[in-house]
BADREN-421092 format. One record per residue: residue in one letter; z negated, y negated, x negated of N, C-alpha, C, O in turn. Coordinates in steps of 0.001 Angstrom, whole numbers, padded with zeros to 6 digits, always signed. Atoms other than C-alpha are relative to their C-alpha. Layout:
N
AZYXZYXZYXZYX ...
! end
This chain:
260
M+000884+000082+001167+010434+014517-012679-001308+000737+000289-001832+000673+001401 N+001286-000675-000120+007326+016619-013269-001114-000973-000376-001127-001513-001482 Y+001100+000918+000236+004179+014507-012956-001269+000769-000350-001462+001908+000073 K+001268-000608+000380+000788+015238-014465-001140-000477+000889-002016+000310+001249 N+001149+000585-000703-001500+012884-012514+000271-000378+001449-000638-000821+002151 I-000292+000242-001409+000295+012431-009200+000826+001157+000550+001476+001892-000193 L-000856-000950-000707+001934+014677-006636+000943-000810+000880+000534-001803+001482 L-000986+000683-000841+005114+013601-004840+000715+001024+000860+001363+001944+000360 E-000659-000894-000958+006356+015338-001715+000777-000852+000993+000247-001828+001524 I-000832+000732-000958+009211+014115+000486+000363+000936+001141+000947+001999+000932 K-000254-000819-001185+009468+015451+004032+000175-000916+001204-000612-001840+001413 N-000260+000771-001224+010935+014026+007245+000024-001506-000271-000568-002289+000472 H-000188+001404+000386+011830+010728+005529-001286-000683-000477-001312-001903-000642 T+001264+000565+000491+008223+010250+004341-000300+000535-001396-000291+001745-001622 A+000424-000395+001342+007235+010275+000675-001521-000054-000051-002112-001112+000164 L+001451-000080+000119+003634+011423+000225-000363+000055-001475-000046+001020-002170 I+000466+000063+001388+002131+010359-003108-001506+000232-000006-002252-000471+000676 T+001419-000305+000118-001235+011881-004001-000445-000232-001437+000073+000392-002362 I+000599+000171+001324-003238+010580-006946-000836+001247-000261-001769+001538+000488 N+000536-001354+000162-004279+013918-008430-000805+000144-001291-000402+000843-002221 R+000969-000167+001100-007199+013549-010854-001381+000210+000620-002287-000584+000369 P+001255-000156-000737-010016+014959-008699-001232+000088-000886-002319-000314-000471 D+001141-000103+000907-012237+015672-011717-000456-001369-000499-001576-001515-000989 K+000318+001377+000377-012129+011910-012466-000071-000909+001230+000034-002130+001118 L-000013+000739-001271-012367+010876-008792+001277-000828+000145+001279-001909+000733 N-001334+000610-000091-008663+009987-009117+000076-001378-000654+000877-002219-000246 A-000019+001285+000701-009395+007097-011478+001371-000241-000634+002038+000693-001079 L-001297+000373+000552-006327+005228-012694-000087-000147-001512-000902-000913-002027 N-000150+000231+001430-005418+005587-016339+001444-000427-000262+002242-000548+000667 G-001327+000493+000331-002324+004441-018189+001109+000925+000452+002137+000465+000950 L-001019-000961-000396-000390+007624-017507+000216-000027+001514+001351+000048+001984 T-000114+000040-001461-001146+007448-013776+000789-001228+000448+001635-001133+001337 I-000745+001216-000318+000116+003858-013619+001482+000192-000322+002347-000197+000462 D-001396-000260+000377+003282+004911-015475+000679+000919+001012+001834+000704+001380 E-000588-000946-000952+003831+007789-013069+000212-000643+001367+001204-000358+002037 L-000209+000743-001245+003334+005546-010040+001232-000888-000106+002021-000977+000834 E-001172+000851+000203+005898+003162-011475+001283+000815+000102+002237+000404+000763 N-001175-000860-000046+008376+005978-011977+000281+000480+001418+001428+000477+001865 A-000165-000513-001357+007769+007384-008494+000555-001073+000930+001447-000799+001731 F-000473+001056-000895+008276+004041-006772+001406-000473-000361+002162-000883+000520 N-001385+000303+000377+011420+003315-008769+000947+001018+000615+002033+000668+001077 S-000803-001054-000602+012753+006654-007548+000102-000169+001511+001181-000043+002090 I+000042+000167-001457+011681+006032-003950+000826-001201+000448+001497-001155+001478 K-000733+001224-000345+013183+002549-003932+001484+000276+000183+002134-000319+001043 N-001435-000278-000021+016627+004000-004530+000364+001256+000773+001513+001695+000748 D-000238-001240-000755+016252+007074-002314+000202-000352+001475-000752-000703+002169 D-000314+000357-001387+017986+006458+001013-000595+000980+001005-000611+000702+002204 N+000618-000982-000884+016284+009564+002424-001463-000318+000293-002058+000278+001191 V+001403+000377-000193+012832+007931+002159-000068-001294+000796+000479-002317+000385 F+000160+001173-000856+011929+005519+004949-001405-000610-000115-001565-001826-000001 V+001397+000432+000030+008111+005324+004579-000703+000720-001147-000368+001857-001479 V+000779-000594+001086+005646+005956+001741-001473+000049+000418-001995-000914+000980 V+001437-000158-000223+002075+007276+002107-000656+000269-001345-000186+001112-002109 I+000767-000228+001224-000437+007056-000757-001403+000449+000378-002039-000153+001243 T+001356-000458-000224-003679+009018-000801-000554+000562-001311+000125+000562-002337 G+000627-000596+001168-006103+010651-003227-000280+001473+000231-000394+001917+001373 S+000282-001427-000082-006775+014299-003983-001469+000232+000364-002359-000453-000141 G+001368-000336-000385-009850+015828-002364-000513-000870+001126+000234-001646+001722 E+000605+000721-001118-012263+014378+000165-001003-001057-000447-001617-001711+000396 K+000995+000958+000495-014440+012184-002072+000583-001357-000328-000065-002385-000136 S-000491+001236+000588-012123+009593-003490+001487-000209+000245+002296+000705+000084 F-001378+000479-000007-008915+007685-002847+000360-000285-001458+001145+000444-002065 V-000045+000300+001438-009077+006058-006287-001292-000744-000323-001547-001821+000216 A+001316+000586+000282-012500+005309-007777+000053-000956-001189-000862-000976-002013 G-000079+001019+001033-011307+002549-010087+000885+000390-001155+001641+001359-001083 A-000741-000282+001225-009786+002449-013545-000799+000968-000858-001998+001158-000656 D+000653-000922+000930-010553+004944-016289-000817-000824-000998-000244-001516-001840 I+000875+000843+000828-013572+003344-018029+000160+000309-001483-000013-000579-002318 S-000180-000346+001407-012909+005236-021258+001168-000763-000611+001151-001060-001805 E-001110+000825+000471-009616+003328-021537-000377-001476-000001-000036-002211-000928 L+000423+001404-000079-011120+000020-020415-000847-000398-001211-000705-001499-001743 N+000954+000292+001070-013782+000217-023112+000673-000339-001330+000064-000967-002196 K-000711+000216+001259-011148+000076-025859+000801-001306-000027+001410-001633-001046 L-000861+001181-000085-009482-003155-024699-000544-001169-000816-001753-001369-000926 D+000338+001305+000565-009426-006399-026651+000814-001037+000776+001468-000695+001760 V-000648+001063-000768-007997-009743-025533+001494+000281+000198+002008+000153+001309 L-001442-000228-000093-004379-008859-026302+000334+001224+000838+001170+001154+001739 S-000302-001224-000744-004393-005290-025014-000456-000098+001446+000139+000536+002317 A+000466+000186-001374-006365-006359-021912+001043-000729+000836+001246-000402+002005 K-001038+000732-000720-003624-008807-020955+001175+000920+000320+001725+000881+001420 E-001084-000958-000233-000990-006107-021369-000394+001017+001068+000411+001380+001925 F+000532-000959-000975-003173-003676-019392+000076-000575+001413+000547+000089+002337 S+000011+000646-001308-003576-006137-016511+001413-000252+000506+001716-000002+001673 E-001358+000334-000421+000051-007216-016458+000795+001241+000402+001623+001183+001311 K-000706-001235-000361+001299-003611-016375-000415+000474+001386+000438+000761+002225 G+000469-000430-001316-000897-002621-013425+000394-000966+001091+000785-000550+002181 T-000385+001012-000984-000217-005883-011629+001475+000126+000352+001856-000012+001515 G-001432-000151-000253+003519-005343-012028+000313+001190+000878+001161+001103+001766 V-000228-001203-000814+003382-001835-010576-000484-000230+001432+000193+000152+002386 F+000524+000254-001344+001213-002939-007651+000872-001018+000738+001023-000935+001957 R-000917+000958-000620+003569-005864-007018+001274+000703+000457+001849+000337+001482 M-001156-000799-000415+006439-003364-006892-000285+000699+001327+000572+000757+002210 I+000401-000658-001246+004532-001478-004194-000033-001008+001139+000493-000752+002222 E+000164+001027-001025+003722-004647-002278+001327-000547+000499+001462-000854+001683 T-001278+000608-000369+007305-005926-002293+001067+001032+000363+002207+000665+000645 L-000957-001022-000410+008974-002595-001524+000445-000281+001434-000379-000606+002290 D-000481+000285-001353+011198-003036+001525-000057+001237+000901+000656+001333+001900 K+000332-001148-000839+009945+000287+002886-001507-000033+000213-002241-000317-000733 P+001446+000065-000252+006503+000470+004557-000780+000957-000891-000400+002116-001061 V+000889-000810+000826+003741+001741+002275-001368+000036+000676-001980-001009+000894 I+001249-000190-000721+000643+003163+004003-001019+000669-000910-000747+001727-001478 A+001088-000614+000761-002628+003840+002190-000861+000825+000949-001345+000316+001960 A+000924-000866-000736-004600+006798+003546-001253+000125-000873-001317+000970-001766 V+001174+000129+000871-008015+005945+002072-001024+001057+000399-001710+000927+001412 N+000779-001189-000351-009905+009235+002007-001361+000067-000664-001977+001132-000687 G+001304+000010+000655-013059+008180+000146-000183-001299-000752+000126-002368-000226 F+000229+001205+000793-013968+005751-002618+001317-000716-000324+002256-000109-000839 A-001103+000867+000408-011498+002869-003038-000649-001168-000725-000910-002219-000140 L+000785+000960+000772-013185+000947-005807+000831-000557-001155+001669+000147-001719 G-000707+000598+001119-011882-001466-008428+001497+000103+000183+002050-000396+001163 G-001438-000180-000087-008283-000520-009122+000436+000760+001232+001562+000588+001698 G-000319-000720-001231-008409+001806-006116+000048-000909+001203+000919-000772+002061 C-000028+000996-001070-009278-001037-003778+001244-000879-000158+001899-001227+000825 E-001180+000832+000256-006539-003098-005432+001291+000729+000369+002232+000110+000865 L-001162-000785-000411-004037-000279-004891+000135-000002+001518+001234-000179+002046 A-000036+000036-001461-004969-000124-001215+000441-001374+000503+001212-001471+001458 L-000368+001355-000400-004651-003916-000955+001487-000260-000176+002070-001045+000572 A-001425+000192+000250-001117-003717-002363+000874+000707+001033+002063+000409+001146 C-000751-000708-001035-000072-001372+000455+000129-000871+001250-000659-001794+001456 H-000264+000818-001187+001307-002763+003713-000981+000281+001135-001347-000621+001889 I+000902-000434-001073-000994-000803+006034-001061+000891-000634-000762+001683-001528 R+001095-000807+000543-004400+000762+005325-000714+000742+001138-001242+000117+002057 L+000781-000841-000904-005905+003661+007299-001119+000622-000819-000934+000936-001995 A+001159-000471+000767-009344+004934+006334-000690+001166+000681-000728+001257+001908 A+000894-001037-000506-011475+008028+006705-001370-000613+000243-001695-001663-000311 E+001321+000529-000342-014966+007543+008116-000903-000142-001224-001821-000963-001224 N+000848+000048+001195-016464+008139+004662+000535-000968-001057-000019-001030-002155 A-000602+000893+000984-014277+005528+002917-000975-001106-000412-001760-001597+000399 K+000798+001098+000542-015982+002954+000708+000933-000907-000802+001733-000433-001608 F-000842+000973+000685-014316-000223-000550-000864-000928-000845-001988-001257-000467 G+000744+000953+000810-015396-002521-003344+000739-000387-001259+001646+000313-001709 Q-000502+000481+001294-014553-004510-006455-001215-000133-000931-001746-001230-001105 P+001233+000007+000790-017434-003537-008769+000190-000399-001463-000697-000159-002282 E-000278+000340+001395-015835-004875-011969-001079-000885-000617-001334-000812-001819 I+001022+000916+000511-018575-007519-012266-001130+000765-000683-001773+000244-001595 N+001055-000827+000597-021003-004694-013108+000353+000458-001413-000511+000910-002165 L-000457-000350+001345-018916-004008-016217+000208-001238-000858+000657-001146-002001 G-000182+001238+000739-018853-007637-017256+001416-000528+000009+001780-001338-000842 I-001381+000460-000115-015238-008171-016168+000293-000395+001440-000592-000353+002295 I-000445+000330-001348-013258-009278-013116+001142+000944+000371+001679+001622-000505 P-001167-000804-000364-010564-007468-011097+001232-000441-000794+001426-001631-001045 G-001160+000324+000821-007358-007276-013099+001331+000459+000553+002371+000239-000067 Y-001237-000483-000607-004811-005683-010750+000289-000711+001326+000924-000143+002215 G-000328+000779-001194-004665-008419-008103-001118-000137+001010-000919-000739+002066 G+001089+000017-000971-008053-008027-006418-000463-001387+000391-000757-001630+001562 T+000460+001359-000331-009049-011698-006659+000971-000705+000928+000569-001561+001717 Q-001021+000685-000784-005786-012739-005035+000208+000630+001376+000216-000071+002388 R-000319-000645-001283-005093-010159-002338-001215+000084+000917-001079-000078+002129 L+001180-000110-000848-008670-009716-001125-000293-001329+000685-000613-001361+001873 A+000246+001325-000572-009099-013469-000615+001017-000344+001072+000689-001025+002043 R-001031+000279-001002-005826-013630+001294-000163+000866+001242+000126+000432+002357 L+000079-000935-001123-006535-010597+003454-001221-000254+000876-001122-000177+002101 I+001184+000291-000824-010090-011444+004550-000230-001508-000031+000407-002226+000739 N+000098+001440+000238-011288-014891+003438-000641-000197-001365-001282+000713-001889 S+000425+000211+001383-012186-016474+000118-001510+000126-000172-001973+000622-001199 S+001448-000066+000110-015919-016723+000829-000491+001443-000016-001324+001807-000846 R+000408-001411-000054-016306-013048+001778+000512+000745-001230-000181+001604-001775 A-000545-000624+001200-014033-012012-001084-000863-000327-001213-001143+000544-002037 L+000874+000400+001100-016190-013999-003502-001307+000779+000015-001784+001216-001031 E+001257-000740-000110-019328-012307-002203+000170+001427-000515-000655+001918-001285 L-000216-001385+000408-017863-008832-002695+000278+000109-001499-000197+001033-002160 I-000350-000060+001419-016464-009608-006142-001165-000409-000887-001360+000173-001954 L+001104+000487+000833-019513-011499-007437-001220+000914+000035-002016+000914-000904 T+001129-000933-000074-022021-008874-006260+000383+001407-000440-000463+002177-000895 G-000428-001367+000282-019919-005768-006841-000398+000977+001080-000310+002189+000884 D+000454-000875-001088-021213-004426-003524+001157+000782+000622+002305+000336+000623 M-000960-000795-000755-019428-001676-001619-000200-000248+001492-001301-000569+001941 I+000103+000045-001454-018649-001814+002085+000560+001302+000567+001435+001925-000034 N-000472-001240-000598-018132+001131+004412+001240-000248+000865+001698-001383+000991 A-001237+000099-000771-015129+001833+006629-000156-000909+001215+000759-001662+001549 D+000211+000840-001186-016648+000152+009691+000029-001480-000358+000629-002283+000356 E+000004+001395+000427-017276-003088+007793+001397-000425-000454+001823-001551-000197 A-001366+000304+000435-013812-002920+006235+000903-000246+001210+001763-001126+001185 Y-000782+000200-001229-012331-002588+009720-000353-001332+000648+000529-002058+001104 R+000435+001268-000606-014393-005503+011013+000586-001200-000736+000903-002218-000121 L-000544+001095+000808-013123-007676+008165+001525-000059+000030+002119-001026-000446 G-001456-000037-000016-009511-006675+008764+000604+000620-001242+001806+000502-001482 L-000474-000641+001219-009269-004749+005508+000740+001298+000311+001669+001666-000407 V-000699-001215-000415-008228-001544+007289+000456-000141+001448-000138-000871+002241 N-000581+000076-001340-006107-001030+010398-000696+000921+000994-000948+000544+002138 K+000628-000983-000880-007738+002092+011816-000871+000940-000830-000688+001081-002039 I+000892-000960+000641-010462+004638+011031+000139+001346+000714+000199+001411+001942 F-000091-001346-000549-010183+008404+011495-001020+000900-000702-001583+000529-001732 S+000829-000977+000702-012259+011440+010647+000755+000472-001239+001980+000378-001309 Q-000631-000510+001218-011618+012927+007223+001049+001054+000337+002125+001082-000261 A-000916-001092-000361-009970+015940+008881+001285-000509+000628+002328+000133+000510 E-001166+000520-000721-007582+013768+010896+000838-000970-000823+001991-001233-000480 L-000604+001159+000661-006696+011110+008341+001459+000212-000390+002318-000580-000002 I-001368-000193+000474-003575+012560+006722+000947+000270+001167+002061-000253+001205 Q-000847-000290-001163-002227+013934+009998+000345-001280+000751+001504-001500+001102 K-000233+001248-000734-002650+010561+011730+000874-000961-000801+001692-001687-000235 T-000819+000867+000840-001135+008733+008761+001450+000451+000017+002357-000375+000111 I-001367-000530-000053+001905+011014+008740+000620-000275+001357+001809-000578+001444 E-000522+000309-001335+002258+010532+012492+000455-001450+000088+001495-001742+000679 L-000397+001405+000019+002337+006771+011975+001269-000185-000821+002172-000921-000423 A-001188+000095+000847+004859+007158+009161+001236+000499+000737+002299-000117+000657 E-001143-000552-000728+007105+009311+011338+000391-000876+001188+001567-000956+001545 K-000318+000938-001087+006841+006849+014213+000823-001167-000538+001810-001571+000076 I-000746+001096+000616+008002+004047+011914+001379+000480-000443+002360-000256-000337 S-001282-000554+000459+010738+006320+010516+000998+000155+001131+002206+000174+000896 S-000891-000198-001140+012132+006784+014016+000690-001289+000443+001604-001256+001268 K-000585+001285-000378+012974+003089+014297+001232-000295-000853+001509+000414-001820 G-001134+000428+000813+016067+001329+012991-000495-000566-001321-001275-001518-001338 Q+000566+000363+001298+015452+000975+009279+000447-001369-000502-000256-001983-001305 H-000378+001371+000340+017420-002255+008888-001021-000978+000587-001453-001917-000082 A+000980+000874-000656+015047-003876+011373-001357+000097-000683-002036-000917-000850 I+001271-000186+000705+012014-002392+009587-000014-000810-001291-000983-001515-001574 R-000044+000678+001293+013097-003783+006235+000070-001515+000154-000555-002253-000607 F-000075+001449-000215+013999-007199+007585-001338-000544+000492-001723-001659+000140 A+001315+000431-000482+010644-007398+009365-000971-000148-001161-001738-001109-001212 I+000864+000087+001186+008838-006681+006082+000326-001247-000805-000574-001984-001209 K-000420+001177+000770+010862-009341+004275-000461-001282+000682-000960-002190+000016 A+000361+001213-000731+010199-011923+007009-001503-000253-000060-001933-001383-000290 I+001459+000162+000008+006443-011298+007147-000508-000380-001386-001384-001234-001518 Q+000460+000288+001358+006022-011335+003377+000404-001389-000477-000207-001922-001403 A-000491+001303+000445+007922-014614+003061-001016-001114+000225-000952-002150-000437 F+000934+001076-000347+005033-016606+004563-000853-000430-001182-001371-001547-001191 E+000832+000327+001151+003192-016498+001230+000585-001151-000822-000157-001907-001449 N-000657+000907+000938+005743-018686-000526+000758-001151+000637+001266-002017-000075 I-000795+001044-000639+007384-020911+002079-000764-000607+001175-001722-000023+001682 S+000630+000688-001127+006427-023369+004795+000371+000676+001310+001264+001523+001347 L-000319-000548-001315+006429-022520+008498+001435-000329+000383+002146+000525+000912 R-001373+000393-000334+009662-024454+008958+001009+000888-000734+001978+001368-000146 E-000891-000844+000785+011312-022515+006141-000069+001454+000459+000937+002164+000475 G+000168-001363-000474+009866-019269+007447+000747+000263+001290+001343+001326+001465 L-000722-000149-001264+011306-019815+010897+001506+000069-000236+002211+000839+000415 A-001428-000021+000319+014721-020537+009405+000382+001342-000633+001442+001898-000346 Y-000257-001291+000644+014473-017393+007261+000003+001116+001034+000856+002003+000989 E+000030-000995-001061+013493-015320+010291+001291-000019+000799+001837+001039+001114 S-001244+000114-000771+016524-016639+012194+001177+000610-000748+002030+001263-000147 S-001106-000553+000779+018853-015693+009343-000062+001523-000034+000969+002190+000061 L+000139-001455-000007+017434-012157+009179+000284+000576+001379+000880+001646+001498 F-000285-000422-001375+017580-011862+012971+001502+000087+000221+002000+001035+000829 A-001454+000008-000152+021250-012783+012842+000636+001185-000724+001546+001828-000200 L-000554-001108+000773+021953-010208+010137-000210+001336+000697+000698+002166+000753 V+000283-001289-000634+020258-007379+011999+000795+000158+001296+001076+001278+001721 C-000829-000072-001213+022241-008263+015130+001438+000399-000315+002221+000669+000595 G-001327-000444+000402+025352-007382+013142+000065+001473-000336+001102+001962-000783 T+000026-001418+000350+024286-003766+012666+000336+000878+001195+000226+000463+002349 E-000252-000976-001063+025288-000680+014617-001298+000357+000725-001292+000628+001926 D+001283-000340-000619+021586+000015+015214-000374-000988+001093-000968-000603+002101 F+000275+000999-001035+021277-003236+017154+000750+000350+001285+000172+000316+002372 K-000795-000369-001174+024090-002187+019490-000556+001257+000657-000617+001353+001883 E+000550-001241-000531+022580+001275+019852-001326-000241+000702-001562+000283+001790 G+001313+000258-000588+019079-000013+020524+000080-000713+001336-000603-000336+002289 T-000120+000749-001254+020107-002499+023186+000729+000815+001062+000384+000753+002243 S-000726-000835-000965+022561-000090+024797-000906+001088+000554-000879+001374+001751 A+000914-001057-000443+019932+002668+024919-001005-000550+001013-001330+000113+001998 F+000947+000612-000941+017492+000285+026621+000654-000191+001367+000060+000135+002395 L-000696+000259-001264+020048-000686+029260+000360+001297+000718+000405+001348+001947 E-000379-001289-000580+021043+002947+029775-001204+000904+000247-001054+002045+000684 K+001257-000711-000240+017366+004034+029975-000040+001357-000705-000346+002388-000107 R+000055-001204+000829+017592+006552+027141-000629-000353-001343-000787-001527-001679 K+000592+000217+001325+016018+007005+023717+001097-000338-000990+002115+000353-001029 P-001046+000364+000955+017987+005260+020967+000128+001024-001122-000855+001648-001521 Q-000282-000878+001121+019594+007323+018229+000477-000861-001169+001677-001049-001368 F-000331+000906+001098+019468+005050+015215+000606+000783-001162+000156+001880-001492 K-000677-000622+001140+021780+005871+012300-000122-000850-001264+000470-000542-002298 N+000249+000874+001136+020622+003062+010009+001289-000551-000605+001480-000597-001820 R-001252+000646+000398+024032+001454+009921+000144-001320+000756+001132-002032+000573 
! end
């Protein structure tokens, strides 16, 4: 499919999605959300894609929020539809059984911060800025920011950021656990692709089961989580990759996983 607001490139089992509205600091509008939904539906069913990377066009912005010109037209009914559509797409990203890495190359504000929060891993450039400034517009986050930010850092710090609308820099985001690593702007995409390719080199059944097991903690007790982990562990031990991985270790060679 030909996209207008995003770029999609697949290489070496990695899908690179670039939000491509540099004149709008890559702000999310309805079309961009629709295109992200389409892209992730395609990626979900593409056995050639093992890892997804999301970034923004240019060096200023990952995604600098939602398109305010669209927000300004919302009423109660259309606002609910607007929120539910974006939330659904971001939930699709969050629950994808393939790792999704955000390469945050600048402003990640409002919907941009929420998009980064929906990803499994977040890497940031030194100039990255994170924030939920919706309060300055007289609204609250609508794409999951109140929920994911509080879970990822803590509710008190999340409340402070949401109630003040303040931005934090990459160093503070790292200190809070919002990002995994920080790189220079010049290195960010290269380092992110290197991480994606490292993950792609592993057995993909194990990768997907690990994602499922970790994400399960949100909805089940520790006892249930341990039982679920055991069931997934048993399933992965029935794969050819398990035999290859353990045999390679014993034979002191690099495993050649075939994802079977």
